[in-house]
PDB file of N, CA, C and O in Angstrom:
ATOM      1  N   MET A   1      24.697  95.516 190.029  1.00  0.00           N
ATOM      2  CA  MET A   1      25.656  96.563 189.763  1.00  0.00           C
ATOM      3  C   MET A   1      26.632  96.739 190.925  1.00  0.00           C
ATOM      4  O   MET A   1      27.833  96.901 190.705  1.00  0.00           O
ATOM      5  N   GLU A   2      26.127  96.708 192.158  1.00  0.00           N
ATOM      6  CA  GLU A   2      26.997  96.898 193.314  1.00  0.00           C
ATOM      7  C   GLU A   2      28.026  95.777 193.411  1.00  0.00           C
ATOM      8  O   GLU A   2      29.162  95.998 193.831  1.00  0.00           O
ATOM      9  N   LEU A   3      27.616  94.569 193.018  1.00  0.00           N
ATOM     10  CA  LEU A   3      28.541  93.443 193.046  1.00  0.00           C
ATOM     11  C   LEU A   3      29.681  93.672 192.056  1.00  0.00           C
ATOM     12  O   LEU A   3      30.842  93.392 192.354  1.00  0.00           O
ATOM     13  N   GLU A   4      29.332  94.187 190.866  1.00  0.00           N
ATOM     14  CA  GLU A   4      30.364  94.487 189.873  1.00  0.00           C
ATOM     15  C   GLU A   4      31.315  95.560 190.388  1.00  0.00           C
ATOM     16  O   GLU A   4      32.525  95.475 190.178  1.00  0.00           O
ATOM     17  N   GLU A   5      30.768  96.568 191.063  1.00  0.00           N
ATOM     18  CA  GLU A   5      31.611  97.621 191.628  1.00  0.00           C
ATOM     19  C   GLU A   5      32.534  97.053 192.696  1.00  0.00           C
ATOM     20  O   GLU A   5      33.704  97.425 192.781  1.00  0.00           O
ATOM     21  N   ALA A   6      31.999  96.149 193.508  1.00  0.00           N
ATOM     22  CA  ALA A   6      32.809  95.527 194.562  1.00  0.00           C
ATOM     23  C   ALA A   6      33.947  94.720 193.951  1.00  0.00           C
ATOM     24  O   ALA A   6      35.077  94.760 194.436  1.00  0.00           O
ATOM     25  N   GLU A   7      33.638  93.983 192.877  1.00  0.00           N
ATOM     26  CA  GLU A   7      34.669  93.187 192.223  1.00  0.00           C
ATOM     27  C   GLU A   7      35.721  94.094 191.592  1.00  0.00           C
ATOM     28  O   GLU A   7      36.914  93.791 191.630  1.00  0.00           O
ATOM     29  N   SER A   8      35.276  95.201 191.016  1.00  0.00           N
ATOM     30  CA  SER A   8      36.212  96.147 190.408  1.00  0.00           C
ATOM     31  C   SER A   8      37.143  96.731 191.465  1.00  0.00           C
ATOM     32  O   SER A   8      38.355  96.804 191.264  1.00  0.00           O
ATOM     33  N   LYS A   9      36.566  97.147 192.595  1.00  0.00           N
ATOM     34  CA  LYS A   9      37.371  97.684 193.684  1.00  0.00           C
ATOM     35  C   LYS A   9      38.282  96.602 194.251  1.00  0.00           C
ATOM     36  O   LYS A   9      39.434  96.864 194.596  1.00  0.00           O
ATOM     37  N   GLY A  10      37.756  95.392 194.342  1.00  0.00           N
ATOM     38  CA  GLY A  10      38.551  94.277 194.857  1.00  0.00           C
ATOM     39  C   GLY A  10      39.744  93.987 193.973  1.00  0.00           C
ATOM     40  O   GLY A  10      40.837  93.713 194.469  1.00  0.00           O
ATOM     41  N   ASN A  11      39.541  94.047 192.660  1.00  0.00           N
ATOM     42  CA  ASN A  11      40.643  93.819 191.731  1.00  0.00           C
ATOM     43  C   ASN A  11      41.697  94.902 191.864  1.00  0.00           C
ATOM     44  O   ASN A  11      42.893  94.621 191.781  1.00  0.00           O
ATOM     45  N   ALA A  12      41.264  96.136 192.068  1.00  0.00           N
ATOM     46  CA  ALA A  12      42.212  97.239 192.229  1.00  0.00           C
ATOM     47  C   ALA A  12      43.012  97.082 193.516  1.00  0.00           C
ATOM     48  O   ALA A  12      44.195  97.420 193.570  1.00  0.00           O
ATOM     49  N   GLN A  13      42.354  96.565 194.551  1.00  0.00           N
ATOM     50  CA  GLN A  13      43.024  96.402 195.836  1.00  0.00           C
ATOM     51  C   GLN A  13      43.799  95.088 195.910  1.00  0.00           C
ATOM     52  O   GLN A  13      44.572  94.872 196.843  1.00  0.00           O
ATOM     53  N   HIS A  14      43.595  94.218 194.932  1.00  0.00           N
ATOM     54  CA  HIS A  14      44.262  92.914 194.939  1.00  0.00           C
ATOM     55  C   HIS A  14      45.775  93.059 194.951  1.00  0.00           C
ATOM     56  O   HIS A  14      46.461  92.373 195.708  1.00  0.00           O
ATOM     57  N   GLN A  15      46.299  93.951 194.114  1.00  0.00           N
ATOM     58  CA  GLN A  15      47.748  94.145 194.066  1.00  0.00           C
ATOM     59  C   GLN A  15      48.260  94.679 195.397  1.00  0.00           C
ATOM     60  O   GLN A  15      49.316  94.261 195.871  1.00  0.00           O
ATOM     61  N   GLU A  16      47.513  95.602 195.999  1.00  0.00           N
ATOM     62  CA  GLU A  16      47.906  96.154 197.292  1.00  0.00           C
ATOM     63  C   GLU A  16      47.915  95.054 198.350  1.00  0.00           C
ATOM     64  O   GLU A  16      48.812  94.995 199.191  1.00  0.00           O
ATOM     65  N   THR A  17      46.913  94.190 198.301  1.00  0.00           N
ATOM     66  CA  THR A  17      46.821  93.085 199.257  1.00  0.00           C
ATOM     67  C   THR A  17      47.992  92.126 199.077  1.00  0.00           C
ATOM     68  O   THR A  17      48.549  91.631 200.057  1.00  0.00           O
ATOM     69  N   GLU A  18      48.368  91.863 197.821  1.00  0.00           N
ATOM     70  CA  GLU A  18      49.499  90.969 197.570  1.00  0.00           C
ATOM     71  C   GLU A  18      50.771  91.514 198.200  1.00  0.00           C
ATOM     72  O   GLU A  18      51.556  90.762 198.777  1.00  0.00           O
ATOM     73  N   ILE A  19      50.973  92.816 198.091  1.00  0.00           N
ATOM     74  CA  ILE A  19      52.165  93.436 198.679  1.00  0.00           C
ATOM     75  C   ILE A  19      52.141  93.272 200.189  1.00  0.00           C
ATOM     76  O   ILE A  19      53.165  92.955 200.795  1.00  0.00           O
ATOM     77  N   GLN A  20      50.980  93.485 200.805  1.00  0.00           N
ATOM     78  CA  GLN A  20      50.857  93.332 202.253  1.00  0.00           C
ATOM     79  C   GLN A  20      51.096  91.881 202.662  1.00  0.00           C
ATOM     80  O   GLN A  20      51.697  91.616 203.703  1.00  0.00           O
ATOM     81  N   ASN A  21      50.625  90.945 201.841  1.00  0.00           N
ATOM     82  CA  ASN A  21      50.779  89.533 202.167  1.00  0.00           C
ATOM     83  C   ASN A  21      52.228  89.074 202.081  1.00  0.00           C
ATOM     84  O   ASN A  21      52.602  88.088 202.715  1.00  0.00           O
ATOM     85  N   GLU A  22      53.044  89.776 201.305  1.00  0.00           N
ATOM     86  CA  GLU A  22      54.459  89.429 201.242  1.00  0.00           C
ATOM     87  C   GLU A  22      55.128  89.700 202.583  1.00  0.00           C
ATOM     88  O   GLU A  22      56.080  89.016 202.960  1.00  0.00           O
ATOM     89  N   ASP A  23      54.625  90.701 203.300  1.00  0.00           N
ATOM     90  CA  ASP A  23      55.207  91.079 204.586  1.00  0.00           C
ATOM     91  C   ASP A  23      54.688  90.223 205.736  1.00  0.00           C
ATOM     92  O   ASP A  23      55.399  90.002 206.716  1.00  0.00           O
ATOM     93  N   THR A  24      53.470  89.747 205.622  1.00  0.00           N
ATOM     94  CA  THR A  24      52.885  88.937 206.695  1.00  0.00           C
ATOM     95  C   THR A  24      52.446  87.600 206.132  1.00  0.00           C
ATOM     96  O   THR A  24      51.988  87.516 204.993  1.00  0.00           O
ATOM     97  N   HIS A  25      52.589  86.554 206.936  1.00  0.00           N
ATOM     98  CA  HIS A  25      52.171  85.228 206.504  1.00  0.00           C
ATOM     99  C   HIS A  25      50.737  84.993 206.946  1.00  0.00           C
ATOM    100  O   HIS A  25      50.435  85.042 208.138  1.00  0.00           O
ATOM    101  N   SER A  26      49.846  84.736 205.981  1.00  0.00           N
ATOM    102  CA  SER A  26      48.473  84.368 206.313  1.00  0.00           C
ATOM    103  C   SER A  26      48.455  82.856 206.491  1.00  0.00           C
ATOM    104  O   SER A  26      48.645  82.101 205.538  1.00  0.00           O
ATOM    105  N   GLN A  27      48.231  82.440 207.700  1.00  0.00           N
ATOM    106  CA  GLN A  27      48.251  81.014 207.988  1.00  0.00           C
ATOM    107  C   GLN A  27      46.976  80.614 208.704  1.00  0.00           C
ATOM    108  O   GLN A  27      46.343  81.431 209.373  1.00  0.00           O
ATOM    109  N   CYS A  28      46.608  79.364 208.562  1.00  0.00           N
ATOM    110  CA  CYS A  28      45.518  78.823 209.348  1.00  0.00           C
ATOM    111  C   CYS A  28      45.992  77.491 209.917  1.00  0.00           C
ATOM    112  O   CYS A  28      46.997  76.934 209.475  1.00  0.00           O
ATOM    113  N   VAL A  29      45.265  76.998 210.887  1.00  0.00           N
ATOM    114  CA  VAL A  29      45.663  75.771 211.557  1.00  0.00           C
ATOM    115  C   VAL A  29      44.621  74.707 211.248  1.00  0.00           C
ATOM    116  O   VAL A  29      43.423  74.935 211.417  1.00  0.00           O
ATOM    117  N   ASP A  30      45.081  73.540 210.794  1.00  0.00           N
ATOM    118  CA  ASP A  30      44.132  72.469 210.515  1.00  0.00           C
ATOM    119  C   ASP A  30      43.799  71.713 211.801  1.00  0.00           C
ATOM    120  O   ASP A  30      44.253  72.088 212.882  1.00  0.00           O
ATOM    121  N   GLU A  31      43.006  70.651 211.679  1.00  0.00           N
ATOM    122  CA  GLU A  31      42.531  69.919 212.854  1.00  0.00           C
ATOM    123  C   GLU A  31      43.661  69.286 213.660  1.00  0.00           C
ATOM    124  O   GLU A  31      43.507  69.057 214.859  1.00  0.00           O
ATOM    125  N   THR A  32      44.782  69.005 213.025  1.00  0.00           N
ATOM    126  CA  THR A  32      45.900  68.379 213.736  1.00  0.00           C
ATOM    127  C   THR A  32      46.773  69.418 214.430  1.00  0.00           C
ATOM    128  O   THR A  32      47.703  69.066 215.157  1.00  0.00           O
ATOM    129  N   GLY A  33      46.477  70.695 214.208  1.00  0.00           N
ATOM    130  CA  GLY A  33      47.257  71.751 214.833  1.00  0.00           C
ATOM    131  C   GLY A  33      48.421  72.220 213.979  1.00  0.00           C
ATOM    132  O   GLY A  33      49.166  73.115 214.379  1.00  0.00           O
ATOM    133  N   GLU A  34      48.583  71.620 212.797  1.00  0.00           N
ATOM    134  CA  GLU A  34      49.665  72.040 211.907  1.00  0.00           C
ATOM    135  C   GLU A  34      49.253  73.310 211.164  1.00  0.00           C
ATOM    136  O   GLU A  34      48.101  73.462 210.758  1.00  0.00           O
ATOM    137  N   GLU A  35      50.208  74.213 210.995  1.00  0.00           N
ATOM    138  CA  GLU A  35      49.924  75.441 210.265  1.00  0.00           C
ATOM    139  C   GLU A  35      49.938  75.155 208.770  1.00  0.00           C
ATOM    140  O   GLU A  35      50.809  74.446 208.266  1.00  0.00           O
ATOM    141  N   LEU A  36      48.959  75.719 208.074  1.00  0.00           N
ATOM    142  CA  LEU A  36      48.874  75.556 206.631  1.00  0.00           C
ATOM    143  C   LEU A  36      49.108  76.907 205.973  1.00  0.00           C
ATOM    144  O   LEU A  36      48.479  77.897 206.345  1.00  0.00           O
ATOM    145  N   GLU A  37      49.993  76.952 205.015  1.00  0.00           N
ATOM    146  CA  GLU A  37      50.267  78.187 204.274  1.00  0.00           C
ATOM    147  C   GLU A  37      49.218  78.319 203.168  1.00  0.00           C
ATOM    148  O   GLU A  37      48.990  77.379 202.407  1.00  0.00           O
ATOM    149  N   LEU A  38      48.586  79.481 203.085  1.00  0.00           N
ATOM    150  CA  LEU A  38      47.610  79.735 202.036  1.00  0.00           C
ATOM    151  C   LEU A  38      48.328  80.239 200.792  1.00  0.00           C
ATOM    152  O   LEU A  38      49.249  81.050 200.882  1.00  0.00           O
ATOM    153  N   ASP A  39      47.892  79.746 199.610  1.00  0.00           N
ATOM    154  CA  ASP A  39      48.496  80.266 198.387  1.00  0.00           C
ATOM    155  C   ASP A  39      47.817  81.589 198.012  1.00  0.00           C
ATOM    156  O   ASP A  39      46.816  81.971 198.620  1.00  0.00           O
ATOM    157  N   GLU A  40      48.356  82.272 197.028  1.00  0.00           N
ATOM    158  CA  GLU A  40      47.871  83.607 196.666  1.00  0.00           C
ATOM    159  C   GLU A  40      46.406  83.587 196.254  1.00  0.00           C
ATOM    160  O   GLU A  40      45.658  84.502 196.599  1.00  0.00           O
ATOM    161  N   GLU A  41      45.982  82.554 195.518  1.00  0.00           N
ATOM    162  CA  GLU A  41      44.591  82.475 195.075  1.00  0.00           C
ATOM    163  C   GLU A  41      43.650  82.325 196.267  1.00  0.00           C
ATOM    164  O   GLU A  41      42.580  82.935 196.293  1.00  0.00           O
ATOM    165  N   GLU A  42      44.039  81.520 197.250  1.00  0.00           N
ATOM    166  CA  GLU A  42      43.223  81.345 198.451  1.00  0.00           C
ATOM    167  C   GLU A  42      43.138  82.646 199.247  1.00  0.00           C
ATOM    168  O   GLU A  42      42.067  83.002 199.739  1.00  0.00           O
ATOM    169  N   LYS A  43      44.257  83.352 199.377  1.00  0.00           N
ATOM    170  CA  LYS A  43      44.267  84.634 200.088  1.00  0.00           C
ATOM    171  C   LYS A  43      43.339  85.628 199.395  1.00  0.00           C
ATOM    172  O   LYS A  43      42.571  86.335 200.048  1.00  0.00           O
ATOM    173  N   TYR A  44      43.419  85.672 198.061  1.00  0.00           N
ATOM    174  CA  TYR A  44      42.589  86.593 197.289  1.00  0.00           C
ATOM    175  C   TYR A  44      41.113  86.247 197.456  1.00  0.00           C
ATOM    176  O   TYR A  44      40.281  87.137 197.632  1.00  0.00           O
ATOM    177  N   THR A  45      40.788  84.960 197.403  1.00  0.00           N
ATOM    178  CA  THR A  45      39.404  84.518 197.561  1.00  0.00           C
ATOM    179  C   THR A  45      38.860  84.925 198.925  1.00  0.00           C
ATOM    180  O   THR A  45      37.730  85.401 199.025  1.00  0.00           O
ATOM    181  N   ILE A  46      39.646  84.743 199.963  1.00  0.00           N
ATOM    182  CA  ILE A  46      39.228  85.115 201.318  1.00  0.00           C
ATOM    183  C   ILE A  46      38.991  86.619 201.397  1.00  0.00           C
ATOM    184  O   ILE A  46      38.004  87.061 201.984  1.00  0.00           O
ATOM    185  N   GLU A  47      39.890  87.410 200.810  1.00  0.00           N
ATOM    186  CA  GLU A  47      39.731  88.863 200.828  1.00  0.00           C
ATOM    187  C   GLU A  47      38.461  89.286 200.095  1.00  0.00           C
ATOM    188  O   GLU A  47      37.746  90.173 200.561  1.00  0.00           O
ATOM    189  N   MET A  48      38.173  88.660 198.953  1.00  0.00           N
ATOM    190  CA  MET A  48      36.974  89.010 198.194  1.00  0.00           C
ATOM    191  C   MET A  48      35.717  88.669 198.985  1.00  0.00           C
ATOM    192  O   MET A  48      34.760  89.443 198.982  1.00  0.00           O
ATOM    193  N   ILE A  49      35.706  87.536 199.653  1.00  0.00           N
ATOM    194  CA  ILE A  49      34.553  87.141 200.469  1.00  0.00           C
ATOM    195  C   ILE A  49      34.347  88.142 201.600  1.00  0.00           C
ATOM    196  O   ILE A  49      33.217  88.540 201.885  1.00  0.00           O
ATOM    197  N   LYS A  50      35.440  88.550 202.244  1.00  0.00           N
ATOM    198  CA  LYS A  50      35.341  89.538 203.326  1.00  0.00           C
ATOM    199  C   LYS A  50      34.768  90.851 202.808  1.00  0.00           C
ATOM    200  O   LYS A  50      33.910  91.451 203.457  1.00  0.00           O
ATOM    201  N   LYS A  51      35.237  91.304 201.637  1.00  0.00           N
ATOM    202  CA  LYS A  51      34.769  92.572 201.082  1.00  0.00           C
ATOM    203  C   LYS A  51      33.290  92.490 200.705  1.00  0.00           C
ATOM    204  O   LYS A  51      32.535  93.431 200.949  1.00  0.00           O
ATOM    205  N   LYS A  52      32.872  91.368 200.110  1.00  0.00           N
ATOM    206  CA  LYS A  52      31.467  91.209 199.741  1.00  0.00           C
ATOM    207  C   LYS A  52      30.587  91.148 200.984  1.00  0.00           C
ATOM    208  O   LYS A  52      29.477  91.681 200.983  1.00  0.00           O
ATOM    209  N   LEU A  53      31.067  90.511 202.034  1.00  0.00           N
ATOM    210  CA  LEU A  53      30.328  90.450 203.292  1.00  0.00           C
ATOM    211  C   LEU A  53      30.177  91.846 203.886  1.00  0.00           C
ATOM    212  O   LEU A  53      29.092  92.217 204.334  1.00  0.00           O
ATOM    213  N   GLU A  54      31.254  92.618 203.892  1.00  0.00           N
ATOM    214  CA  GLU A  54      31.196  93.990 204.403  1.00  0.00           C
ATOM    215  C   GLU A  54      30.183  94.814 203.617  1.00  0.00           C
ATOM    216  O   GLU A  54      29.408  95.572 204.201  1.00  0.00           O
ATOM    217  N   MET A  55      30.188  94.668 202.298  1.00  0.00           N
ATOM    218  CA  MET A  55      29.259  95.439 201.470  1.00  0.00           C
ATOM    219  C   MET A  55      27.822  95.022 201.741  1.00  0.00           C
ATOM    220  O   MET A  55      26.935  95.874 201.787  1.00  0.00           O
ATOM    221  N   SER A  56      27.576  93.736 201.921  1.00  0.00           N
ATOM    222  CA  SER A  56      26.206  93.276 202.173  1.00  0.00           C
ATOM    223  C   SER A  56      25.722  93.750 203.539  1.00  0.00           C
ATOM    224  O   SER A  56      24.527  93.984 203.721  1.00  0.00           O
ATOM    225  N   GLU A  57      26.628  93.894 204.495  1.00  0.00           N
ATOM    226  CA  GLU A  57      26.253  94.388 205.819  1.00  0.00           C
ATOM    227  C   GLU A  57      25.938  95.876 205.780  1.00  0.00           C
ATOM    228  O   GLU A  57      25.188  96.370 206.621  1.00  0.00           O
ATOM    229  N   ASN A  58      26.499  96.594 204.818  1.00  0.00           N
ATOM    230  CA  ASN A  58      26.286  98.037 204.710  1.00  0.00           C
ATOM    231  C   ASN A  58      25.023  98.398 203.942  1.00  0.00           C
ATOM    232  O   ASN A  58      24.682  99.577 203.847  1.00  0.00           O
ATOM    233  N   LEU A  59      24.327  97.420 203.398  1.00  0.00           N
ATOM    234  CA  LEU A  59      23.109  97.715 202.619  1.00  0.00           C
ATOM    235  C   LEU A  59      21.969  98.131 203.506  1.00  0.00           C
ATOM    236  O   LEU A  59      20.876  98.413 203.016  1.00  0.00           O
TER     237      LEU A  59
END
């Protein structure tokens, strides 16, 4: 049940996160040192993993 609640909250915050991501570039650096631009699905996946991790730490 808590996982479903987390996903529900995550979906509600997804739009807010998208707006924030328009203002800031989420980038990572690969092994060659080149910056890689993350697409929206990757950004969303990372945010969901972070939120689930936070919830599991709060148990």
